[in-house]
C-alpha positions in Angstrom: 0.0 0.0 0.0 1.0 3.6 -0.6 2.1 5.4 2.5 -0.4 7.9 3.9 -0.2 11.2 2.2 1.6 13.7 4.3 0.7 17.4 4.0 2.2 20.5 5.3 0.6 22.0 8.3 -0.2 25.7 8.4 2.8 27.6 9.7 0.7 30.2 11.6 -1.5 27.7 13.4 -2.6 29.0 16.8 -2.1 32.6 15.9 -4.1 33.3 12.7 -7.5 34.9 13.6 -9.3 33.0 10.8 -7.9 29.8 12.2 -9.0 30.7 15.7 -12.5 31.6 14.6 -13.0 28.5 12.6 -11.5 26.3 15.2 -13.9 27.7 17.8 -16.9 27.2 15.6 -17.7 30.9 15.1 -16.8 30.7 11.5 -17.7 27.5 9.6 -16.8 28.6 6.1 -13.3 28.5 4.7 -12.6 30.2 1.4 -11.2 28.0 -1.3 -8.4 30.4 -1.9 -6.7 29.6 1.4 -5.0 26.6 -0.1 -5.1 22.9 0.4 -2.9 23.0 3.5 -5.2 25.3 5.4 -8.3 23.5 4.4 -6.9 20.2 5.7 -5.9 21.9 8.9 -9.3 23.5 9.3 -11.0 20.3 8.5 -9.1 18.5 11.2 -9.8 21.2 13.7 -13.5 21.2 12.8 -13.7 17.6 13.6 -12.3 18.3 17.0 -14.8 21.1 17.9 -17.2 18.7 19.6 -14.7 18.4 22.4 -14.2 21.4 24.6 -10.8 22.7 24.7 -8.9 22.8 27.9 -8.3 26.0 29.6 -4.6 25.4 29.6 -4.4 25.3 25.8 -5.0 29.0 25.5 -8.1 28.8 23.4 -11.1 31.2 23.9 -14.5 29.9 25.3 -16.5 28.2 22.6 -19.5 30.5 23.0 -17.6 33.7 22.5 -17.3 35.1 19.1 -14.0 36.3 17.9 -14.3 39.2 15.5 -12.5 38.7 12.2 -10.4 41.5 10.8 -10.1 41.5 7.1 -6.7 42.9 7.3 -5.5 39.9 9.1 -6.9 37.9 6.3 -4.9 40.1 4.0 -1.9 39.4 6.1 -2.6 35.7 5.7 -3.1 36.3 2.0 0.2 38.0 1.9 1.8 35.1 3.7 0.1 32.8 1.3 1.4 34.8 -1.6 4.8 34.7 0.1 4.4 30.9 0.4 3.4 30.8 -3.2 6.5 32.8 -4.0 8.6 30.3 -2.2 6.9 27.5 -4.0 7.4 29.4 -7.3 11.1 29.9 -6.4 11.5 26.2 -5.7 9.7 25.3 -8.9 12.0 27.7 -10.7 15.0 26.0 -9.2 13.6 22.6 -10.2 13.0 24.0 -13.7 16.5 25.4 -13.8 17.8 22.0 -12.7 15.8 20.4 -15.5 17.1 23.0 -18.0 20.8 22.4 -17.0 21.2 19.1 -18.9 19.4 20.5 -21.9 21.7 23.6 -22.0 24.8 21.3 -21.7 23.4 19.2 -24.6 22.9 22.4 -26.6 26.5 23.4 -25.9 27.8 20.0 -27.0 25.7 20.3 -30.2 27.1 23.7 -30.9 30.7 22.5 -30.3 30.1 19.6 -32.6 28.7 21.9 -35.2 31.7 24.3 -34.9 34.0 21.3 -35.1 32.3 20.1 -38.2 32.5 23.5 -39.8 36.2 23.9 -38.9 36.8 20.4 -40.3 35.0 21.3 -43.5 36.9 24.5 -43.9 40.2 22.8 -43.2 39.4 20.1 -45.8 38.5 22.7 -48.4 41.9 24.6 -47.7 43.8 21.3 -48.0 42.0 20.5 -51.2 42.9 23.9 -52.6 46.6 23.6 -51.6 46.7 20.1 -53.1 45.2 21.4 -56.3 47.8 24.2 -56.4 50.6 21.8 -55.7 49.4 19.4 -58.5 49.1 22.4 -60.9 52.7 23.5 -60.1 53.9 20.0 -60.4 52.2 19.7 -63.8 53.9 22.9 -64.9 57.3 21.7 -63.7 56.8 18.4 -65.5 55.9 20.3 -68.7 59.0 22.5 -68.3 61.2 19.4 -67.6 59.8 17.8 -70.7 60.5 20.9 -72.8 64.0 21.2 -71.5 64.6 17.5 -72.2 63.4 18.0 -75.8 65.7 21.0 -76.2 68.6 19.0 -74.8 67.9 16.1 -77.1 67.8 18.5 -80.1 71.0 20.1 -79.1 72.7 16.7 -78.7 71.5 15.7 -82.2 72.7 19.0 -83.6 76.1 18.6 -81.9 76.4 15.1 -83.2 75.6 16.2 -86.7 78.0 19.1 -86.4 80.8 16.9 -85.1 80.2 14.4 -87.9 80.2 17.2 -90.4 83.5 18.6 -89.0 85.1 15.2 -89.0 84.0 14.7 -92.6 85.3 18.1 -93.6 88.6 17.5 -91.8 89.0 14.1 -93.6 88.1 15.8 -96.9 90.7 18.5 -96.3 93.3 15.9 -95.3 92.6 13.9 -98.5 92.8 17.0 -100.6 96.1 18.0 -98.9 97.5 14.5 -99.5 96.4 14.7 -103.1 98.0 18.1 -103.6 101.2 16.9 -101.8 101.3 13.9 -104.0 100.8 16.0 -107.1 103.5 18.4 -106.0 105.9 15.6 -105.3 105.1 14.2 -108.7 105.7 17.6 -110.4 109.0 18.0 -108.4 110.2 14.6 -109.6 109.2 15.5 -113.1 111.0 18.8 -112.8 114.1 17.2 -111.4 114.1 14.9 -114.3 114.1 17.9 -116.6 116.8 19.8 -114.8 119.8 20.8 -116.9 122.5 18.5 -115.5 125.2 21.0 -116.6 123.7 23.9 -114.6 123.2 21.7 -111.6 126.7 20.4 -111.8 128.0 24.0 -111.9 125.9 24.9 -108.8 127.2 21.8 -106.9 130.8 22.8 -107.8 130.2 26.4 -106.6 128.5 25.1 -103.4 131.6 23.1 -102.5 133.5 26.4 -102.1 131.0 29.3 -102.3 132.4 32.7 -103.5 131.1 35.9 -105.0 133.8 35.9 -107.7 132.3 36.2 -111.1 134.9 33.9 -112.6 133.0 31.0 -111.2 131.1 29.1 -114.0 127.9 29.2 -112.0 128.0 32.9 -111.2 129.3 33.8 -114.6 126.2 32.2 -116.1 123.9 33.9 -113.7 125.5 37.3 -114.4 125.3 36.8 -118.1 121.7 35.5 -118.2 120.0 37.4 -115.4 121.9 40.0 -113.4 123.4 42.1 -116.2 120.2 42.2 -118.3 118.1 43.1 -115.1 120.4 46.0 -114.1 120.9 47.3 -117.7 119.1 50.7 -117.5 119.1 53.7 -120.0 121.4 55.7 -117.8 124.5 53.6 -118.2 126.7 55.5 -115.7 124.2 55.3 -113.0 123.4 51.7 -113.9 127.1 50.7 -113.3 127.1 52.5 -110.0 123.9 50.6 -109.0 125.4 47.2 -110.0 128.6 47.9 -108.0 126.5 49.0 -104.9 124.4 45.8 -105.2 127.5 43.6 -105.4 129.0 45.4 -102.4 125.7 45.4 -100.5 125.8 49.1 -100.0 122.7 50.2 -101.9 119.7 51.6 -99.9 116.1 51.9 -101.1 113.8 54.1 -99.1 110.2 55.4 -99.7 109.7 59.0 -100.8 108.1 61.3 -98.2 105.0 63.3 -99.1 106.9 66.7 -98.9 109.1 67.9 -101.6 112.7 66.6 -101.4 115.9 68.5 -102.2 117.5 68.1 -105.7 120.2 65.4 -106.0 123.8 66.5 -106.1 124.9 64.6 -109.3 125.7 65.4 -112.8 122.4 64.0 -114.0 120.4 66.5 -112.2 117.7 66.3 -114.8 116.8 62.9 -113.5 116.4 64.1 -109.9 112.6 64.7 -110.0 109.8 62.9 -108.2 108.1 62.5 -111.5 111.0 61.2 -113.5 112.9 58.0 -113.0 116.7 58.6 -112.7 117.5 55.1 -114.2 115.1 54.8 -117.1 114.6 58.5 -117.8 110.8 57.9 -118.2 108.2 60.2 -116.7 106.8 58.0 -113.9 105.5 58.6 -110.4 108.5 57.8 -108.3 107.5 56.6 -104.8 111.0 55.4 -103.9 114.6 56.7 -104.1 118.0 55.0 -103.8 121.2 56.0 -102.1 124.6 54.6 -103.1 127.0 53.8 -100.3 127.7 56.8 -98.0 126.8 59.4 -100.6 124.2 62.0 -99.6 122.8 61.9 -103.1 119.4 60.4 -103.7 118.0 59.1 -107.0 114.3 58.8 -107.6 113.3 55.5 -109.2 110.1 54.2 -110.8 108.3 51.1 -109.5 109.6 49.0 -112.4 113.2 50.0 -111.7 112.7 49.3 -108.0 111.4 45.8 -108.8 114.4 45.0 -111.0 116.9 46.2 -108.4 115.0 44.3 -105.6 115.0 41.0 -107.5 118.8 41.2 -108.0 119.4 42.1 -104.3 117.3 39.1 -103.2 119.5 36.8 -105.3 122.7 38.2 -103.9 121.4 38.1 -100.4 120.6 34.3 -100.7 124.0 33.4 -102.1 125.7 35.4 -99.4 123.7 33.3 -96.8 125.0 30.2 -98.5 128.5 31.5 -98.5 128.3 32.3 -94.8 126.9 28.8 -94.0 123.5 30.1 -92.8 121.5 27.9 -95.2 121.6 24.3 -94.0 119.9 22.4 -96.7 120.8 19.8 -99.3 122.0 20.8 -102.8 118.6 20.3 -104.5 116.5 22.6 -102.3 119.2 25.3 -102.6 119.3 24.9 -106.4 115.5 25.2 -106.6 115.5 28.3 -104.5 118.2 29.9 -106.7 116.2 28.9 -109.8 113.1 30.7 -108.3 115.2 33.8 -107.7 116.5 33.8 -111.2 112.9 33.5 -112.4 111.9 36.6 -110.4 114.8 38.5 -112.1 113.7 37.4 -115.5 110.1 38.5 -114.8 111.2 41.9 -113.4 113.4 42.4 -116.5 110.3 41.9 -118.7 108.3 44.4 -116.6 106.3 42.0 -114.5 106.4 43.1 -110.8 103.9 43.3 -107.9 101.7 46.3 -107.8 103.0 47.4 -104.4 106.4 47.9 -105.9 
């Protein structure tokens, strides 16, 4: 069985006028607004009204009426309202206690929502960074592929260039070998056509080289090349030039741009920058000669200078042979002398380089 219902007794029992009046039987009616606790209390006391209270309990005689003051009822009402306020406060505390778990659950839900939002934003950021990294990696792969193609192309071009250079070098070597072979063949043919008498005369002169014109070799060269090359119109000056060439005392120098003083010789009519002193022809003379230590200068034309130079070159070479400065076999020496004789012949005929 359920335990008997316990109720709260009126806190002002024994002092409230309404309570005293109703308990003494003066007032039999209890307003319903007094609350359940007061009605229970009054009901219990009404059931006990049949028995007379004892004088020591402090209750008034049953036949005496106790006037009821409405202000006391108002006081009781205020107390009831106060009691109601206490009940309301307790109920508020209970409601607040009930709202606590709900608020905590709401906070947990909010935290979960914030965590999910942060997670979503972080995931989006990571996806964007991953996309950027993949894009950069793709660009780098494309750049590497392009550079790789460029390198391959350069390697191919380098290989082609190397092969072309090797081929060109081999071609040049073959051509050089062919030219050398042709030159050697021509040299052998030329050696076969050499005048044995002239070569024998050169070999005899080479055994004891001298500048004496009585030597068969030099006598031939003088007669065939030197004398005709130095045979100019002015015979006196020609003889002086031949002697200076043989003595190695002739000097050839270019003519300065300013006007030069007249020569101090008998043939003063040939001492002009526009007339050759050796040939007597009107030519632009860009050079002049000086014989030995003389202070006289003679203007010469380019043709006269080429003839004198060719003879001087021949005498210079045979002096080198005489002094032992040319260390070659007889054949190379003979071919060099033949070349110098050829230059004297060409200069005698009027063929000479333009710079002369």
